[in-house]
C-alpha positions as CSV (number, residue, x, y, z in Angstrom):
1,X,0.0,0.0,0.0
2,X,1.3,3.5,-0.9
3,X,1.6,5.7,2.1
4,X,1.9,9.5,2.6
5,X,5.5,8.9,3.6
6,X,6.2,7.3,0.2
7,X,4.6,10.3,-1.6
8,X,6.5,12.8,0.6
9,X,9.9,11.2,-0.2
10,X,9.3,11.2,-4.0
11,X,7.8,14.8,-4.0
12,X,10.6,16.1,-1.8
13,X,8.2,17.6,0.8
14,X,7.2,16.7,4.4
15,X,4.6,14.2,5.3
16,X,2.6,17.1,6.8
17,X,2.5,18.8,3.4
18,X,1.3,15.7,1.7
19,X,-1.5,15.4,4.4
20,X,-2.5,19.0,3.8
21,X,-2.8,18.4,0.0
22,X,-4.8,15.1,0.5
23,X,-7.2,16.8,2.9
24,X,-7.4,19.9,0.7
25,X,-6.2,22.3,3.3
26,X,-5.7,25.8,1.9
27,X,-2.2,26.7,3.3
28,X,-0.2,25.1,0.5
29,X,1.3,27.0,-2.4
30,X,0.0,26.2,-5.9
31,X,3.4,25.0,-7.1
32,X,3.8,22.6,-4.1
33,X,0.2,21.4,-4.4
34,X,0.7,20.6,-8.1
35,X,4.0,18.8,-7.4
36,X,2.5,16.6,-4.7
37,X,-0.7,15.9,-6.7
38,X,1.5,14.7,-9.6
39,X,3.2,12.2,-7.3
40,X,-0.2,11.2,-5.8
41,X,-1.5,10.4,-9.3
42,X,1.7,8.6,-10.4
43,X,1.6,6.3,-7.3
44,X,-2.2,5.9,-7.5
45,X,-2.4,6.9,-3.8
46,X,-5.6,6.0,-2.0
47,X,-6.3,7.6,1.4
48,X,-6.9,5.4,4.4
49,X,-10.5,6.3,5.1
50,X,-10.6,4.3,8.4
51,X,-7.6,6.2,9.8
52,X,-9.1,9.6,8.6
53,X,-12.4,8.8,10.3
54,X,-10.6,8.0,13.5
55,X,-8.7,11.3,13.4
56,X,-11.9,13.2,12.8
57,X,-13.7,11.2,15.6
58,X,-16.4,10.0,13.1
59,X,-17.3,6.7,11.6
60,X,-18.8,8.1,8.4
61,X,-21.7,5.7,9.0
62,X,-25.3,6.9,9.0
63,X,-28.2,4.8,10.3
64,X,-31.5,4.9,8.4
65,X,-34.4,3.5,10.4
66,X,-37.7,2.9,8.7
67,X,-40.5,0.3,7.8
68,X,-39.1,-1.6,4.8
69,X,-42.4,-3.5,4.4
70,X,-43.9,-0.4,2.7
71,X,-42.6,0.3,-0.8
72,X,-42.5,4.0,-0.4
73,X,-39.8,3.7,2.2
74,X,-37.7,1.2,0.2
75,X,-37.7,3.7,-2.7
76,X,-36.8,6.5,-0.3
77,X,-34.0,4.4,1.2
78,X,-32.3,4.2,-2.2
79,X,-32.3,8.0,-2.5
80,X,-30.9,8.4,1.0
81,X,-28.1,6.0,0.3
82,X,-27.2,7.7,-2.9
83,X,-27.2,11.2,-1.3
84,X,-25.0,10.0,1.5
85,X,-22.6,8.2,-0.8
86,X,-22.0,11.4,-2.8
87,X,-20.9,13.0,0.5
88,X,-18.5,10.1,1.4
89,X,-20.8,8.5,4.0
90,X,-22.3,4.9,4.1
91,X,-25.9,4.2,5.1
92,X,-26.8,1.1,7.1
93,X,-30.5,0.4,7.1
94,X,-32.6,-1.1,9.9
95,X,-36.1,-2.2,9.0
96,X,-38.8,-1.8,11.7
97,X,-42.1,-2.8,10.0
98,X,-43.5,0.0,12.0
99,X,-43.4,-2.0,15.2
100,X,-42.8,0.0,18.3
101,X,-40.7,-2.6,20.1
102,X,-38.4,-2.9,17.1
103,X,-38.0,0.8,16.8
104,X,-37.4,1.0,20.6
105,X,-34.7,-1.7,20.5
106,X,-32.9,-0.1,17.6
107,X,-32.8,3.5,19.1
108,X,-32.2,2.7,22.7
109,X,-29.1,0.7,22.3
110,X,-26.2,2.9,23.3
111,X,-23.7,1.0,21.2
112,X,-25.6,2.0,18.1
113,X,-25.3,5.7,19.1
114,X,-21.5,5.2,19.4
115,X,-21.2,3.4,16.1
116,X,-23.2,5.9,13.9
117,X,-22.5,9.5,13.3
118,X,-26.2,10.2,13.0
119,X,-29.7,8.8,12.4
120,X,-32.4,9.4,9.8
121,X,-35.6,7.9,11.3
122,X,-39.1,7.6,10.1
123,X,-41.0,6.6,13.3
124,X,-44.3,4.7,13.1
125,X,-44.8,2.8,16.4
126,X,-43.0,5.0,19.0
127,X,-44.8,7.8,20.6
128,X,-43.8,11.5,20.5
129,X,-42.8,11.4,24.2
130,X,-40.5,8.4,23.7
131,X,-38.9,10.2,20.7
132,X,-38.5,13.4,22.8
133,X,-36.6,11.4,25.5
134,X,-34.3,9.8,22.9
135,X,-33.6,13.2,21.2
136,X,-30.2,14.5,21.9
137,X,-28.4,11.1,22.2
138,X,-26.9,11.7,18.8
139,X,-27.5,13.8,15.7
140,X,-30.8,12.9,14.1
141,X,-33.4,13.9,11.5
142,X,-37.0,12.7,11.6
143,X,-39.1,11.9,8.5
144,X,-42.8,11.8,8.3
145,X,-45.5,13.9,9.9
146,X,-44.7,13.9,13.6
147,X,-42.5,16.8,14.7
148,X,-40.7,16.4,18.0
149,X,-39.3,19.4,19.9
150,X,-35.5,19.7,19.6
151,X,-35.2,17.4,16.6
152,X,-34.7,18.3,12.9
153,X,-37.6,17.2,10.7
154,X,-38.1,16.8,6.9
155,X,-41.5,16.2,5.4
156,X,-44.1,17.4,2.9
157,X,-47.4,19.3,3.4
158,X,-49.6,16.2,3.7
159,X,-52.7,18.2,4.4
160,X,-52.4,20.3,1.3
161,X,-51.7,17.3,-0.8
162,X,-54.7,15.3,0.5
163,X,-56.8,18.4,0.0
164,X,-55.7,18.5,-3.7
165,X,-56.4,14.9,-4.4
166,X,-59.9,15.2,-2.7
167,X,-60.6,18.3,-4.8
168,X,-59.6,16.3,-7.9
169,X,-62.1,13.5,-7.1
170,X,-64.8,16.1,-6.5
171,X,-64.0,17.9,-9.8
172,X,-64.9,14.7,-11.6
173,X,-68.5,15.2,-10.5
174,X,-68.3,12.5,-7.7
175,X,-70.5,13.4,-4.8
176,X,-69.9,10.5,-2.4
177,X,-66.2,10.7,-1.8
178,X,-64.9,8.2,0.8
179,X,-61.6,8.1,2.6
180,X,-59.7,5.0,3.8
181,X,-57.2,5.6,6.6
182,X,-58.7,8.2,9.0
183,X,-57.0,8.3,12.4
184,X,-58.0,6.4,15.5
185,X,-59.1,8.5,18.5
186,X,-56.2,10.2,20.2
187,X,-55.0,9.7,23.8
188,X,-55.3,12.5,26.3
189,X,-51.7,13.6,25.5
190,X,-51.2,13.7,21.7
191,X,-47.5,12.9,22.2
192,X,-48.5,9.5,23.7
193,X,-50.0,8.4,20.4
194,X,-47.9,6.3,17.9
195,X,-46.0,8.6,15.6
196,X,-47.6,7.0,12.5
197,X,-51.0,8.4,13.6
198,X,-49.9,11.8,12.5
199,X,-49.9,10.6,8.9
200,X,-53.6,9.8,9.0
201,X,-54.4,13.0,11.0
202,X,-52.9,15.3,8.4
203,X,-54.3,13.4,5.4
204,X,-57.7,13.1,6.9
205,X,-57.7,16.9,7.6
206,X,-56.8,17.5,4.0
207,X,-59.7,15.2,2.9
208,X,-62.2,17.2,5.0
209,X,-60.9,20.5,3.6
210,X,-61.2,19.2,0.1
211,X,-64.8,18.2,0.7
212,X,-65.6,21.6,2.1
213,X,-64.0,23.3,-0.8
214,X,-66.3,21.4,-3.2
215,X,-69.4,22.0,-1.1
216,X,-69.7,18.3,-0.2
217,X,-70.8,17.1,3.3
218,X,-68.6,15.0,5.5
219,X,-70.3,11.7,5.9
220,X,-68.9,9.6,8.9
221,X,-70.0,6.3,7.2
222,X,-67.6,7.1,4.3
223,X,-64.6,7.6,6.6
224,X,-62.9,4.2,7.4
225,X,-60.2,3.5,9.9
226,X,-57.7,0.7,9.2
227,X,-55.3,-1.2,11.5
228,X,-52.4,-1.2,9.0
229,X,-51.7,0.5,5.7
230,X,-51.3,-2.6,3.6
231,X,-53.1,-3.9,0.5
232,X,-55.3,-6.3,2.5
233,X,-56.5,-3.5,4.8
234,X,-57.5,-1.5,1.7
235,X,-59.4,-4.4,0.3
236,X,-61.4,-5.0,3.5
237,X,-62.2,-1.4,4.0
238,X,-63.4,-1.1,0.4
239,X,-65.6,-4.1,0.8
240,X,-67.2,-2.5,3.8
241,X,-67.8,0.7,1.8
242,X,-69.4,-1.2,-1.1
243,X,-71.8,-2.9,1.3
244,X,-73.3,0.4,2.4
245,X,-76.8,1.2,1.2
246,X,-75.3,4.2,-0.6
247,X,-71.7,3.2,-1.5
248,X,-69.1,5.8,-2.5
249,X,-68.5,6.8,-6.1
250,X,-64.9,7.8,-5.3
251,X,-62.3,6.9,-2.7
252,X,-59.2,8.7,-1.4
253,X,-56.8,6.2,0.2
254,X,-54.1,7.4,2.7
255,X,-51.4,5.5,0.8
256,X,-51.0,3.6,-2.4
257,X,-51.0,0.2,-0.9
258,X,-54.5,0.8,0.5
259,X,-55.6,2.1,-2.9
260,X,-54.3,-1.0,-4.7
261,X,-56.3,-3.1,-2.3
262,X,-59.4,-1.0,-2.8
263,X,-59.1,-1.3,-6.6
264,X,-58.9,-5.1,-6.2
265,X,-62.2,-5.1,-4.1
266,X,-64.0,-2.9,-6.6
267,X,-63.1,-5.1,-9.5
268,X,-63.8,-8.3,-7.6
269,X,-67.3,-6.9,-6.9
270,X,-67.9,-6.7,-10.7
271,X,-67.6,-2.9,-10.8
272,X,-65.4,-0.7,-12.9
273,X,-62.6,1.7,-12.0
274,X,-63.0,4.6,-12.5
275,X,-66.4,4.5,-14.1
276,X,-68.2,3.2,-11.0
277,X,-65.7,4.1,-8.3
278,X,-62.7,6.4,-8.9
279,X,-59.7,5.5,-6.6
280,X,-56.8,7.7,-5.7
281,X,-53.8,7.0,-3.4
282,X,-50.8,8.7,-1.8
283,X,-47.0,8.1,-2.0
284,X,-46.3,7.7,-5.8
285,X,-44.8,4.3,-5.5
286,X,-43.6,2.5,-8.6
287,X,-46.1,-0.4,-8.1
288,X,-49.0,2.1,-8.6
289,X,-47.7,3.1,-12.0
290,X,-47.9,-0.5,-13.2
291,X,-51.2,-1.3,-11.5
292,X,-54.3,-1.9,-13.7
293,X,-55.6,0.7,-14.0
294,X,-52.6,2.9,-13.2
295,X,-53.1,4.7,-9.9
296,X,-53.8,8.4,-9.4
297,X,-51.6,9.5,-6.5
298,X,-49.8,12.2,-4.6
299,X,-46.1,11.8,-5.4
300,X,-43.8,13.3,-2.8
301,X,-40.4,14.3,-4.2
302,X,-38.4,11.4,-2.6
303,X,-35.1,12.5,-4.0
304,X,-35.5,16.0,-2.5
305,X,-36.6,14.5,0.9
306,X,-33.5,12.4,0.9
307,X,-31.3,15.4,-0.1
308,X,-32.7,17.6,2.6
309,X,-32.5,14.9,5.3
310,X,-28.9,13.9,4.5
311,X,-27.7,17.5,4.1
312,X,-29.3,18.6,7.4
313,X,-28.0,15.6,9.3
314,X,-24.4,16.1,8.0
315,X,-24.6,19.8,8.9
316,X,-25.3,18.7,12.5
317,X,-22.7,15.9,12.4
318,X,-20.0,18.2,11.2
319,X,-20.9,21.0,13.5
320,X,-22.5,23.5,11.2
321,X,-26.2,23.2,12.3
322,X,-27.8,25.6,14.8
323,X,-31.4,25.4,16.1
324,X,-33.6,22.4,14.9
325,X,-35.5,23.1,11.8
326,X,-38.5,21.8,9.8
327,X,-37.8,21.5,6.1
328,X,-40.5,20.8,3.4
329,X,-40.0,19.0,0.1
330,X,-42.4,19.4,-2.9
331,X,-45.1,17.0,-4.0
332,X,-47.3,16.7,-7.1
333,X,-50.6,15.2,-8.0
334,X,-50.2,12.6,-10.7
335,X,-53.5,11.8,-12.4
336,X,-53.8,8.4,-14.0
337,X,-56.4,6.0,-15.2
338,X,-57.8,5.0,-11.8
339,X,-59.6,8.4,-11.8
340,X,-59.3,9.8,-15.3
341,X,-60.0,6.6,-17.3
342,X,-57.9,5.2,-20.1
343,X,-57.1,7.7,-22.8
344,X,-58.0,6.7,-26.3
345,X,-56.0,7.7,-29.4
């Protein structure tokens, strides 16, 4: 292995000067920098990343903690890993399936806080109060809808996005617009609720605002709670809606997996999507684009979410961050065949 001492000997400079060039320190003359760089290139020198990390007191490892059983998060994880790699960091991913006990076990282990420079975490099962107690153990950025005092946060405006998709359904002339994925009743202290509840809170609020904008009444029988946000939960909820004396003619689902399950139930009942029931989701996952019919959805800018989260975390890791902040990424409404019908040439 080529060392900095080897480079220094051939370049006729000190080891300290070689180190300054390798680490791009400014106090090196242009002539000396060019001379050292020429030798570095000739010898194909590669820095010892492990040694550099030890010198800086950092591992250059980031932890990404999220529920990998939901495609949205697997797609987001790829963007986070790419953003970190561009900055010289490696991401290790812990899947939680949204289970509080698994999230708790991952975050509360002190050896993990020592191993990683920082955490990017999308909590589902833990409560806000648990997250608040954990905050401060190491640099962290939270994703999702729950904001915890003292912790940086990156998300989108879920309420505005849900309002837009509900308005879209109403604009099609649909008058009985249902929602799958409204929140369960809150505890006395909102921060004692599971973090994932905030997703349904914000999206249900947007749904109600969208109805009001369109002059449509809120009908409790058309608002369905689910235990989980999986395809099977969407199918069962849709079957319950179709069994009503006056079933819906449109449905907004709080994520794309619920919407895919809902479409399955509508088709299984011998009805058509969107002619009989228009269906829209949320998350913009790849599976929705290849569903039949292709799914209308809210598509968060996952690449931008990842960029904001990694950048903010590294600002804190490297000492450049100040007070905790909330950062918002953009989103867009993508209209596909599940509400607009198939286009004909």
